[in-house]
N, C-alpha and C positions, 0 to 999 in steps of 0.2 A: 720454334713452334707456329704452325698454322689455326689450325682450327683446336682449338682448348679442348681436350678428350671428355674431361666432367664439365658438364655445366653447374652452374651456382643455383639453388646448394641441392646437390644429389648425395647422398649418403650412398647408395650402391652395397656392394659385398651379400656375405652370407652372414648370418645371424650365428654370431659369435666367432667369427672369423675376419671381425673388422670392415671398413666399408672404405669408399672413395677417397682418394687425397683430392682434398679441394686447392682453388688460387688464391691468393691474396689479389692478385689482379681481378678477378669477376666479381671478390668482394667489395671492389672499388668501383667496378663498374655498375655495381648494384645502386653505390652511394651516385656516381655520374648520373644514373637516369631518374632516380627519385628526385633529382636537382635540377635538372634539365641542363645539365651541363657549367649550372653558375658556380659563379663563387661570392660569397657572402655570406651575413649574417641570417639568423632564421626568424627572428622579432626582433622589432625595432629598438628594444632596450639591451639584446646582446652585444656582449664585449665593448661597454662604452670606457671609454677613458677618460679618465677626471682627475685633478690636483690633486695631492694630500691634503686631508682638513689642514695641517699646517705646512702650509708649498713648500716643498722642500726638492731636492737633487732625484725626484724620481717623478712618475706617474704612477696609478691606480687603475686598473685595468681589471673593470667587475665580470662578473657570472655571467654566461652566453652561451650561445652553441652555436658553430657553423660550418661550412662547407666548403672546401677549395679544390677544385680542380688543377687536377694536376697538370705540372708544367714540362717534366722531364722531358729531353731529347728522344722521340722515337716512344713516345708513351700516347696511346688513344684513349677515348671514353672513359678516365678514371678519375674519380675524387677521393677527398679523403674529408673524413667527418673529425670536427674539433668541438672540443668542450672545456669552458673554468666553471667550476663549480663552486666556488667561493670569487675569491678575487686576490690579483698579483698584483705586486708593489716593481715595477719595471727601474731601475738607474738611469738614469740621462745624464750624459757627464757635462760638467760646466762649459762654458764656453770662455775663450781668451776674450785680450783686450783687443787682439787685433779684427776683431769682427764680426757680426751675429750669422747665426747659423741656422737652416730650416732642415728637421730633421723629421722622422719619418718612425712610426710606430708599428709593428706588422708583427705577426704570428706565422715563423718558418717553420715549413716541414722540410725533414731531412730524415730522409728513406735510404736507410742502407743499403737498398737493393737498388740505385741509382749512384747514391753517393761513394757508398763504400766506407765509409765510417762510420765504426761501429758505436753504439753510444757508452756510457758509462755502465747500463747494465742491459744486454741482449732481452732479458725477461720482461724488463721494466722502463728499459728509454732513458732517458727521455729522444721521441721521436719528431718531436715539436718543440720549439721555443717562441717567447719574446725576444724581439732585438728592437733596438733603436737606431738609427745608422742616418748619414745623411743621402745614401742613395740607397736603391731598391735592388733587390736581387733580381737576377735576368733569367736564369733557369731554373731555381728553384720554387717548388709553389709556396706562396703567402697569402698570407688574408691581413689586405690593406685597413689599418684602425684609425689610425689619427694623423696628423700634422702638428709639428711645433716648431713657432713659430719665436725662437730664444734669441735673444737679445746679446751684446759681443759682455763681455766680462759677468755671467750669469751662471747661477748652480740652482738657484731656486725656480719652479718651473710654475708661473701660474695661471687659473683659468684662463685669463684671458690670450695665452700664448698657444693654446690646443684648439686642433681646429678638427674637428668633426672629418672622420674621410671614409665613415662604413656607408655598405652599403649592403640591402636586403636581397639577399640570393635569389628568391621567387616570390617577390610581394603579391601579397591577396589585394583582389580587386572586386567589386560587385557594384550594385549601383541598385537605388531606388528611382519610381517616377509616378508620376500624377499626371492624368489628363482628364478634362471636363470642358467638352464644348456647350458653349452657352446657346441655352434652348429658347423657346418662344416665353416661357413660363418666367425664363429670367429679366426679362425686359421690362421691369417694373420702374415706378416713380424714382427710385434711388438709385440711377447709374451716374451719374455727374461725378467726377472730383472736384470736390470742392474745399477740401480741410489743405491748410500750409505745412507748408516742410518745416518752418519752424516757430514753437509758439514760448515765446521769451528768450529766454536761453537753451530751451531745447532746441536741439537740430536735427531730431529724427521723428518729430512728429507723426506731420501726415495723416493718412489713414488706410484703414483695408481697403483696396483696390481689385476690381469692381466691389462694389459695396454692396447694400442692403439686406436684410434679415432676411436669413435662410438661404440665401445667394453663397454657394460654393467659393471662397478665398484662399481658403485652407487646406492642406493635407498633410496625416499623419504618417509618417514614416520611420520604418526600423532604420537605426544605424548598427551596423556590425560591431562585435565588442573590441575587435581589431583595428579596425578605421583609425586613425589621424588626422587624415585629411581629407577633404570631398572635393570637387568641383559642382557646383551647382548653375545648371542653366536654366533658364526660366523664360518662356514667352507670355507677353498678352498681344493674343488675336485678334485684331479688327476693332482697333482702337481708335476711334473716330474723332476728327478734329473739325470742330463747329466753324463754320467759313464768318469770317468778321471778328471772330474770336482769339486773342494772341494767349496762349497757356502754356506756362512754362514753370520748369520745377524738375526732381527727380523721382524714380522707381529704385525699388530695392526688394531683397527679401528676408525677413527676419525669421529666426527659428530660435528655439529654446524648446523644454517638459515643463511651462508655466506661462502663463498667459496675465498679464498683468495693466490694470487700465492707466494706459502712458505713462507709468511710474520706475519702469525699467530707466538707466542712465541714459540721459540724453531725448527722453520723452519714448524712449521705443517701448512698444505692446508685447513684444519677446525679448528675452536677452542678451542676443546673438544677429547679424546678421550682414549680409555679403557689403560691398563697397554700394555708395550710391550713383546710378549713372542718370545723365541728365537726359532730357527733353525738352522739345521747342516749337511750338504749333506754326504756322508760316502767319497765321493771321488773315491771310487772304480772304477775298472773299468767296470764295466758294468752296463747300465743305470737304472731308476727305478721310479717308482712312490710312491707319499705317499699323504696323506690328511694332511690338517694343520687345526687346529682349537684352538680356545680361548674363552674363557666364564670370565667376568669381573662384579661385581658389581661396579655401578656408581652414582654418586648422579645426579640430573638431575637440572641443573642451573635455577634462576625462568624466566627466558627471554627465554628459550625451551619449556616450559611447554605451553601446548594448541596450539603449532605451529606446523609447518610442518618441520623437520627437515631431514638433508641429512647424510646417515650413508656411509661411504666410506672405501673399502678395500685397508689398506696401506702394504707395506712391504717395507724393504730397508736392502743392502749389509753392512759388514763390512768393513775396507778397505783395510783389506787383502785377501779378498774373491774375488774368481772368478766371472766373469760376465757372463760368459756363463754356468753356471751348474744349472740357474732354469729356467724353462718355463712351461707356463701354454696355452698347446694347446687346441684341441676341445676335446669332449667329458669328459670333465670335467665339472666343474659347481662351483658356490657360494649359496650360504645359511646365511641369517642373520634373527637372530629372538631376540627382545627384549621384554621382560619378565617387564612392569610398576608394580610398588609397591607404594601403601601408610603407609608411615610407620614414626611412632614419635622417634625420637632417639634422635634430641638436636636444639638448636636453629635456625639450616637453615633447618628447616622441615616447618619454618610457609608458 
């Protein structure tokens, strides 16, 4: 057959006399188009593979939805949709004394249109099933879920043996941004960086920088409910380094939904933060300007997903650094971009 004579989905025919016959191939093509030809899970928590509550000779595959691109020879542009509505315990054979084994947990499609082997029931299947083997299929479509590193002479599957191998078919992506040029009205007396990075045992003290009452140094952004990771990229433009003053320390971004006066752990003002990035002025006789940039991938705690979150620009000086070496006057600026991502990485991504 060249062109399928009935497109998906056309009823055709005359009322009372039946309709056109549709094709499974085009139904699968619809799934292929909807998923952009990808293979994977739909949400980060789908098809998670875990050890049993009391570890034994099986693993438990939890509920989820997935899409699997057809890899049958000669098939183009078709995908299968699969779903687990509860959980299934999948047996794992014990290893012998001869050595350890690496095994793969996957969901296999067995379409009798291509395999020629009918299931137990033509009407009810099964046409898909879970498998645990030491090799992966070469021609049949499958959804890889996990890898098991099973030691020799071992029948009980422990959580530490299971490696998550899931990928999201079409991960959602979005971003939030903040941009604020510093105008002449910002060029006030509180433009110097003077706070120390440490305050006693606190390691993230510092200060909101640039400081000054009413001067913008924070931004409120909405984090999507589906996002579990984000890349935070921030820039302080036109930071002034004063000649003859050696200032060194660190800068970073803090974020959270509640401000506290340095009473979060390590003296933070917001609960979470990026890594800290260093700076060190030359201490030379001439003043100069520079830009500070940071970029860090951070996990988004569940409590912040779907909420408006504050992102704060922070910096602090080392104990021996000059408090007259760093200023941020007018004609500079602040910029921040948070790229939100949906990823399946570990148990924390549920």
